[in-house]
N, C-alpha and C positions, 0 to 999 in steps of 0.2 A: 401495688397491694394497698388496700385500705387500712388506715389506722383509726379513722374516726368517721362517723356520720353525724353531721349536725344539721338540724333543720329548725327554722323558726321564722316568724314573720316580724318585720320591723313594726315597732309600735306595740308589740305584745299581743297582737291578735292571734286567735287560735283557729285552726282548721283541721279537719280530719285528713290524714294522709294515709292512703292504703299502701301497703308494702307488698310487692309482687313476690311470688315464690322464687324468682331469680335473685331478687335483692335479699330475700331471707337467707338463701344459701350463701350469700356473701358474708353473712355473720360469722361463718367459720373462720374468717381471716381477720376479724375485728379485734382491735385492742381496746376500743371504747365505743360505747353507744350513747350518744347524747341527742335527745330529742326535746329540747326545751320548747315550750309554747306549741305543743302538738297534742293530739289525742291519739293514744295507742289503741289499736284494735287488732285482735288476733283473727284475721280473716283467712289465713292460709295454713293453719296448723302450727305445729311446734317450731319454735325458732331454733336455729343452730348457731350457738354463740360460744363455741368451745374455748376460744382464746380471749374473750373479753375480760378486762380487769375493772372496768367502770360501767355502771348502768346509771345514767343521769337523765331522769325524767322530771327534773325540777320545773315547776310552772307548766307542766304538760297537760293540764286539764284532765289528769288521770283520776278515775273514779273506781268504785267497786267493780264495775263492769269490765275493767281492764286487768283485774287480778289474774285471770287465767293466762293471759299472754305474758304478764310479768313473771308468773311462776314458771312458765315454760322457758323463758329466757334464763332465769336464775338456775333452773335445773340443768340447762345446757351448758352454762358457764360456771357451774358450781366450783370446779377445781381452780379456775383462774381468777374468779371475781374477787376484788379487794375492796371496792367502794360502791355503795348504792345510795343514790340521792333521789328521794321521792318527795322532797319538800314542796310546799306551796301548791298542793293539789286538792282533790276532793275525796281522799280516802277517809272513811269513817271507821268506827270500831269494828264493824262487820268486815270491812276490807282488810284491816290489819290482822284480824283473826284468821282470815284466809291466807294472808301472806306470811304470817309469823313462822310457821313450820318451815317453809321454803327458805326464808331469809336466814333463819337460825341454823340451817343445815349447811351453810357455806363455810367450809373449814378455815379459810384464810381471810374472812371479812374483817377489815380493820376500821371502816367508817360506815355508819348507817345514819342517814339524815332523813328524818320523817317530820320535821317541823312544819308548822302552819298547815296542818290537816285536822279535820274535826274527829280525831281518833278516839277521844274521850277515855274514860276509865276502862270500859270493856276492851278496847283495843290495846291499851298499855298493859292490862292484866294478861291478855293472851301473849303479848310479847314477853312480858316478865317470866311467864311459865317456861318459855323456850330459850331465854337469853343465855342461860348457863353454857350452852353449846358453843358460844362465840368466844372461844378462849383467846383469840387474837384481836378482839374488838378494842380499839383505843378511843374512838369517838362515837357518842350516841347523842343525837340531837332530837329532842322532843319538845321544842319550844312552840308555844302557841297552838296547843292541841286540845284545849278544853279538858285537861286532866285535873281532877280535884285532889284533895288530900288523900282520898281512898285509893286512887290510882297511883299516887306517889308512894303511899305506904306499900302497896303491892309490889311496886318496882324496888323500893328500898329493901323490903323483906327478901325478895329474890336475890338481890345482890349481896345481902348480908349472909344468907344461907349458902349461896354458891357464888363466891366472888369471881369477878373477871380480872385476871392478873394484869392485863395490859390496859385496862380502862383508865384513861387519863382525863377525858372531858365528858361529862354528863350534863347536858343543857336542858333545863326544865323551866326556864323563865317564860313569862307571859302566858301562864296557864290559869 
């Protein structure tokens, strides 16, 4: 029984890896999905990730084009997902605007890492509007995302009006 799928290339090079329908069905048994240094593409429809607790696409060359596949994975793993790592990719404000409702609908999400993406104020404002739903969130990483004072104010206002009781670490450096 699989507990992890890891795929990457030595030296940090990136290549597109198609996932067959047979492999997608194996997601039912996953505990973690880790695809560093890969490009995620939804070629075969909705993923089935009912038992996944971790989605790690760090440095995966993920862009706005991949949001549909990420949303499908999140929706399938919604009840079991605890940690989502999407750092060091190419998600911008439009991409985070697409992802925010799905990310913030995960009831037991405790860690959300979005650092080093060009999400800007538009993306962080979309996230801030939905963030109150993440009552178990303890870590939120938004480092290096081109967030200005306006985006930080939107996030701060959201957290002041609807505090997250478990939030221990909010990282906003290098913006």
